[in-house]
Phi, psi and omega in degrees: 000131180279131179257126177304143184298325181291325175294319178300312182296324180298312182284334173299309180297319179296316180296315179295320177298322178298318179300314182297315182295313182293321184284319187271311186281315186259359176058031176283133180308144187301328180303312182287325177298317180292322177298316180294324178294322176303312182293318180299310182294318181300313178291326178296329178268013174063036176273143173297148183302320180297322179292321179299312180298319180297317178296318180298318179295317180296316180296317178297314182294322180295322177294317178298322180295318185274329187239349187303301181295323182298317182290319179297312181291321178296322176295317178299319179298315179298318179295318179295320178299322179289315184292325183274356182084002182296321180299319179296317180296316179296316180298316178300319182295313181295321180293328176294328182279310186265343185088148184298327181292339184250026182299319181295320179292324178298316179289332176293314178297318178302315179297322180297314182292314179297323184288347180302315178255347191250136177304149183298322179299309181296317181299319181292319180296316181297321186267359186296321178296318177297320179299314180296320180293318178297319179299313183292317183291324184270345185078014177273127180308140186297333180294327181286312180292323182294314181288327175299316178292313184297316182289328177295315178297320181294323185301319179275331180300324184273344191247336198233130166298149017270015177297140195297324181297307180296320181295317180293319179296319179298320179292320182291313184281332181093057182242139179295132182299316182299314179296321180294322179296315180294312180293324180296322177297319179299325179280325184289330182298310176299327178295316178299314180296325177295314178299317178296315181298318179291323177299317179295319183287306186284329182295334180292341182280352179255153179304143182285075181269138177244135186294128177264111185290338178049050180245151175278111183282128178289131180304132184250137171282320178199157178279150177290163178290169179300314181298312180295328179291322182279336185304319179298338177269318185291316185300311177300321180295316180295317180296315179295318180297317181299316179296320182298313183285330175295323181292328179289316183285348180054049181294155180296137186280069174287173183299314180299321180290327177296318178297315180296322178295321178294315180291337180279352173298134184308326180294314179292320182296316178292326176298320176297319178298321179296316180296319178294320179298323176300322183292343179281347179276158179238144177051054177294139172249158180301322180293325179294315180298315180298317181297313183296313182291324177295317178300316181296318181295319180295319177297317182295323180299318179296326179287317186297320183295325179288314180297321178297320177295324175298322176294324177296317179297317178298324180293321178295317180294318181297332181294343178288347178051055183295331182300329182291341184262345188298319183299337180274350184262320185255136170286123191262340192311313186251016186274335177056227183288350177293325183294310178299328177296310181294319180300312181293322178301315181294316181295319178299312181296327183287318188241353167099324186269125176296320181296312179297321182298312184286327177292316178296314182296322182295324179291328177286324186287329188308309179285349183264355184303314179297321181297323183271358181073030183242024184270009173271170179299315178293319180298320178295319177298314179295326179297313180295319178297321178295320177295322176299319177296317179294330182284353177281335192235140359246127179279123180211211196295342180264011180255122180301323180297326177304316183282329174301313180297312184299313186283321180285341180257349182071031183266143176286156180301319181301315179294319179299318181293316185284334182253299185290309183299317178295322178301318180295327176296311180295324178298316179297318181293317179294320179298317179294321177299322178294317177298318178299319177296317179297331181299329178283327181284321186279345181293000000 
């Protein structure tokens, strides 16, 4: 049964509003708020109860499939970095380079570089321990450093291959990967600076709270060196990056490349990081190892249930097939690159995933390129860039990345909405303005 787009939008807004009210006003845990929102939206869209439950299970399961091992291993890596003193050594090193006053900008640049080959979820999890240490060492509120890191990772995730959304859109529309990567970096830089600037501005309005890790620190004989401290973070990033770029280049699958491809899987790469992090500790006892791994597993479990519920909510929203109705709502003839931007923005806000939004939008856009005047080589490039800009906004409660940031940073939903969600809106707008400017240069 086809649902009118306005009915879909009404229940979308109502469902998101329910999450905000239950989470902020009544302090109900996000897992239960998201479950209730799933049921409200599902019944509002006239779905049978059995279908709603099935969608919720599928959405929850898909998130566990894609992020479950990554979050558990990433949490273990962060806990180990803290226990072995590696986080302190890394924070001291970065602060010596950028200065304590520029800690947030330093973590933003780090996130941008790391995010070039690494998914934003994985990148944030890997760098979360470093982020907390930088916040504590520099005296910068954790909300500022966290949002600076999160927005930097998001800026490249939405714009540049080998990230799946941009890569799939380039393949669907027919855009050269190399050109998209270069142009995408040009668009992502202003987006990163926008996210950093808003984090600095809006973050100051919140109390200067610093995350208390509440961990039992293992007694240390000495701290690891700078190189050894960074290796548990660098090695997973390099392995993931190598696999990503090899897949783009379609290199011949020799034995060495097969091994590298296996090690480049985020689960294997993070496992390597965990093993290296263990080697940075001194005089491990069996009780210490058990304590650290148990702590990491318990932290990851609390995160996973919320992220899984967010995936369930996104699955219910995606079932409304809003993309099929958009063409009947907007006049497309003279919209040009504005239409793919708006289309992706609506889909992203509706179902939460930037990757799903840009992949869905690209399949809708392909037959519409001639109508919009975007069927040239330059027009196709601008179309993909516009979709990337639209896929940044607006990240909120139905986005798994939203909950990754909140839980790994210890931020309240209210703070996330006012700082991170608003930052993604400004990032999308600035990115589209940059694409619009490029359209005059590239013509």
